[in-house]
N, C-alpha and C positions, 0 to 999 in steps of 0.2 A: 504495500499500500503505499503511496506516497505520502512523504510528509507535508505538512501546513505550509513549511517552505517552499517546497518544488512545488507544490499547488500555487504558490504567489506569484514565484516568478513565473508562471505561463500567464499570469495575467497581467504581467508589467506591459503599463502603456508609457512606451518609449520609442523614439523613432529608431531603425535599422541601423540608421548612420550614425547614431549616436550611440547606440549601443556597441558599434563596432568601433566607437572612438575609446570607449572602457575596456575592451576587449584586448587592447593592443599589448605589447611590451613596454613601451616607453608613458612614464607617468607623467602628468600634468606639469609637474615643476620642473621637467627636463624636456619639454614641447617647444619645436618653434613658433614663433606668432603666427606663421601663416596656418598650422594645424589649430592651434588655437583660435583664430580667426572662424575658421571654417566649420569648426564646432560651434561655435557663439552663433551662427548665422544659421543654421539647421537648427539650433534649438530655439533661438528665437523666433523663427519661424511657426515651428509647433506650438510653442506656448503662446502666441498670439491667435494663432488661427484655434486653439482650445477654447483661449479665455473670450474670442466674441461670439464661437459658435454656443456655447456653453454657459456663460454667466451674462446676467443682464446688466450688473454695473458696469462690467468692461465695455459691453457692447455700447451703452448708451456714451460712455467715455469715449470710445473709439471712434462712434459718430459724430460727435459734437465738433471732433478736429476733422470731421471728411476723411479717416485713414480705413483702411481694411487688412486683411492678412495678406491678401496677396500685391499688397504695396511695399512691402519689407523685401527688399533687394539685395539689401546691404546692412552690416551692423550699424554704420552711420545711420538708416532709416530710424535705429531706435529713436533719434533724437526729436522725432516729429511724434510721438506718441505723449499724450498727456500724463503729468506726473502722479502718484502715488500718495498721500500724505498719512501722518497719523491721526488727523482729524478725521476722515474718512471711516477709518476703522476702528475708531473709538466706541464703544457699547454696539459693534454690530460684528458677532462671532461668526456668522456665516458669510459675508458678505461676499469672500473672495472664493468661494466653492464652486469647482466644475463637475463636480459628481455628487451623487446621492449620499444624502447625511450617514447613511449607514455605512459608508467606508471611510468614516472620520476612526482613525485607531486613537488617536493622542489630542487632547488639548492644552496648550501651553499659556501663560499669562502674563502681561507685562509685570514689569518691576515699580512701576508707576511712578519713578521717580521724575518724569517730564510732566506729571499733574494729570488733572482733566479725566474720564473714564478710561476703565480697562479696554488694553487691548487683547483681545483672544486669536490664536492661531492656531489652524486646524492642521491635523497631519495625519493622510493616509499611509496605510501600512505600504504602498508602494513610496512615497515622495519621503516619510521618514527613514527607514530602512533600506530599499534597495536605492533608488535613487542618490539619498544621501551618502550611502557609503562606497556607491562606485567607484570615486575616484578617490585615490589617496596620493600625499604628498610624502614620501619616505625621507627624502632628501633635507626636505625642510621638518615634517615631523615624524623625529624618531622614536617612535615608541615600537616594542617589538614583544613577538611571544615569550613569555619569561619575564617581563620587566613587570612590578610590583606598584599600582599607580593610586596614590591617595587622591581622591577627588573631593576636596576640602572646597567645594561649590554648592547653591542651595541647589534642592531639589525641589520638594512642595509643588506649586505648577510654575517654576520657573524652567526656562529652557537650559540653561546654565548647566546644572548638575545630569540631568537627564542626557544631554546631549553626549559630554563627554563620557558618561556612564557607557552608553551606546558605541561611541566613535573606539575608547579604547578595548571595550570587550569585545565586540562583533566585528570592529573594523582592523585593528590591531591585535587581536588573539591575547590581550596582555590581562593581567590581575587587578582586580579594581576592587578598592577601599571606598565604599560609599562614605564618608566620613561627613558631607553636608557641611553647613556653616550659620551657624547660632541654632537656638533651640534646645529645647532639655537634652536633646539625644547628641547635639551637636558642639558642644563647650569647647574651648581652648585647651580646659584641662582634660576630659574625657578624648578629644581629638588627637592630644599629645599622648596619653596612653596608648593609642591604638598605633602611632608612630612607633613609639619605643618594642610593642609587642611585635609588630610585624614588618617593621624595617622596609619602608617603602623606599626604592629607587626613583622615581616619578613623582612630584608633586605637582598637581595643577590646584591653583585658588586666586583669590583677589590679593592687590598688593596688600590693602589693609588689612586682611584675614592673615594673610602671611606676617604681618610684621607682629599682630596679636600671638599667633601661637608661637614666634618667638622672643615675645614676651612672657610667656609661659613656659616656653622651655628654661629661658633666662630664670625664672623665678623656682623651679623645680630643679635647676643644676645639672637639665643636659645638652648636650652640643648637639646642635643640629647638623653641624659638619660631618658628627660621624655616620651619619646616613650616606657619606660619599655617592650624593644624588647623582643622576644621570643627567636630570633637567628638573628646573625649577620654572614651569608653566605658570605664568599671570595673565590675566582674564579680567572682564567686567567691570573694571575702572581703568581709568587712565593714571599715570602715575610718570613723574620725570626721569631722567635718565639718573640724576644725584640719588632719587629715591631708591630705585632700582639698583642702584651700586650699594645701598646700606643693607637690602635683603640679600643681595648675594655673599654679602661679607657675613653677614646672620648665618645663612645656610649653607655656606661654604661652596653654592653652585652656580653656574651660569643660568640667569632668569631671561626668560624671553616671552616676549609680547604675543597673546593671541587675540584676535577682534574679529566680535559678532553682533549681530544681535538678534533680537527674538524673531523680528520680522524676516530678516535674511538669511541666518545662520553664519556659517563660517564666509568671511570675507578679506582678512588677511593673515599671516604666519610669517612673525619673527624668525630671521637667522640670527647664528651667531654673532654676525658683525654688529648686529645692533643699529643699524641703518634705514631705517624703515620698514613698514610690513612688505612681502610679497603677496599680489593678488592673487586669493584663491580664482584662478578663472576655470577653473574647474565647474566651479558652485556659482559665479558671481559675475556678471558684466558691469561693470564701475564707472561710472563718469563724474566728472567737477563741472558743476554749474554756477553760475554767478546765483547768489542767494538772494538777490534781491529781483534779479530780471527772470531767472531761471534758464539764461542761455548758456551754451557749453561756454567751456574756458580750454584754452590751449593747454598743452602738458607744460608742468612748471608752475601752472597760474593757479592759486590758491581760492579755492571756494567751496561750496554745498559738495557731499561725496553722497549721490545719485546711484541706485542698486535696482540691478533686474537680476532676477535668480534665474541662473541658467538650468535649473534641475528641479523645479516645482511646477509640475502639470497639474495637479487637481487642486491647488489654490496659488494660482498664480502670482508673483511679485515683479510688476511692471514697471519701472523708474520710482522708484521708492526715495522719497524725500527724506534721508536719515539725522538731518540736525548736526551732524559731528562735519566738521570741516579741515580741510587737507588738501593736498595736491599728489600729482602720479609724475614721477619721471621712470624712463624706459632705459636707461643705461645698464649694461651688466653689472652684473653685481659679482664681489670677488667670492663669493660662496658656488656660482657655478650654477645657481638656480635661476632658469631663463626667464621666468615670470617677472613683469616690472614690478616697482613698489609704489607704496604712495606712503605721506605721513600726515600723520593727525597732528591738527591744531588745536584739538579741544570742539565742545559743541556750542552752536548758534547762542542758546539759553545761556551759559557759565559763561560768556564772554566777560572779563571785566571791563568796564569803560574806565578809561584814565587819560585825561587831558585831550579829549576827541578822539582817541585812538582805541579800539578792541584789544584786550591782550588775553591769550589763553591761561587759565590758572597754573596749566604746567609750565609753561614759560616762566612764570613768577616763581612756582617751586621750586625750581632748580635751583636758582639763588637762594632761596632757604636754606635747601637739604645741603647746598657746598659748605655752610656755616658749622662747624662740630658742636658749639655752642645749643644751637636751637635741636630740639627733640624730634622726635617721629610723628609728631601728632600736633596740625594747627588747622588753622581755616582762615581763610578771607571775609572780612566782615565787612559790607557795604551799605551803603547808602541806597537806598530804592529807586529814586527820582534823578538823581544827578550826578555828573560824572566827580569821583571821588582826588580829593587834592593829592592824599597820599593812600598808598595801600595798607591799610588796615590788618594788621596779621595779629591774631591771637592764637599764641602758642605754649607749649611745654620745653623746659628746658631740659639738655641732654642732663643726664645720671650725673651728680657730683657738681655741678654748674650751680652757681649761687646767682639768683636775682637782684640786678642792682639797676638805677638810673644809669649808672657809667655806662655796664653791659649793653643795655639799651641802647643808650647813645651810639658807642663804637659798633655794634652790629650794625642799626641804621646808618651809620657814615659808611659802612663796608658795603653794604648792598645797594647803597644808591651808586656808590661807587663802580660797581660792576656791573650794575644794568642801566645805569642814568634814569632810575624812577626812584623817588621819596616814598620809603616807607616807615611804619608807627608801628613800633610794637609794642604786644599786650602779654605780658608773662602772666601764665597759669600755671597753676599747682598739677592740675589733671583736667583734663578735656573728657569728653564720655566717648564710651568705646563703640563703634558702630557694631551692628548686630545684622542691618542689610549694605547698601552701599554706602560708601562714607562718603560726606559732603564735605567739600572743601570751601563751598563760596555759601556763605550764610547773609540774610538782609536785614537791618536794622534798622 
């Protein structure tokens, strides 16, 4: 009797040309741009046709711009399609579905960090398991059979924990420790106990949770470096290179970023050179557009990241505005991966206004984390309605450093000299530790 898996495979709704693409011996992180472009075009044609024929929401959007599936002749025609926004998805769980509801295998919900009603993403068995796991990036994402992976990301309804659980276990055939992040069974103390007992050699978590686990390890006098990690993957939050450097020192491992979203899945994977994210081109077609006009920008120009999923057939994602800011460069990387890289510059909603200019909190964080006297926990405190005369930072000091007006003046001078931006420091004994995503920008 055929297994359920075998039965499901026979029902896969994927064009033959795309199946052949994934059945080849070359992985996407080693393919030529010509191969990727050919795949993107075939995928785009199929997804747009499916969306138009089987989804009223997309049919109306395409009709409004007088666009039909047959009009897709090249990948550049993507720019003729209308954008998909978060607000269109809020509170409308089934809006993107192109198949019967009985096909839905998994529902995941947004973390709610950008406000508004929840966004629900539906996954069919095909899209979540077969399509999403078809391509791998073995040169970039080095997780192999025999590796023991501590997955310290949120499970519940979040996309992060379950996505990596599936990727590690099904895609990489590795061992998974579902540690979670926060909650009664996922405290730093309990997670550290699992780390001691099971000795993982791969850890994936958020930057802030990695720091919390490091604090717990210090309290219990456990040396995280003794794990001799193969890799520390950090995702779910942004952080500066300097903050990442602190994590690498504490964990004794190279820490690489992994970038994705609930709506779009995996988007970028960082290599050990730590010079931008390699575009996960087997999964996503990425554009950079002007945040105000929506016009496509050239390579190297900074704008909003817009994503079309190349492997979502049953709930298509066409030109989704992520709200993230960045730019793309296609120069060859020293790591040998052929996929171009993009560089994140924060979120549109999180940009800090100073003297008429928008600044990324990660850019400012970099200067803070270079000062050894400043601790690992801080927040930018902003006025809601007006530009800030100085960047107000509420922060802890490093262990053993005493707060004083002289120290504040000295650090403020160093920060302004390094960045050209005036800072105003407020020292506190201890800031609240995050259970969800850490918040670096607060308004008062």
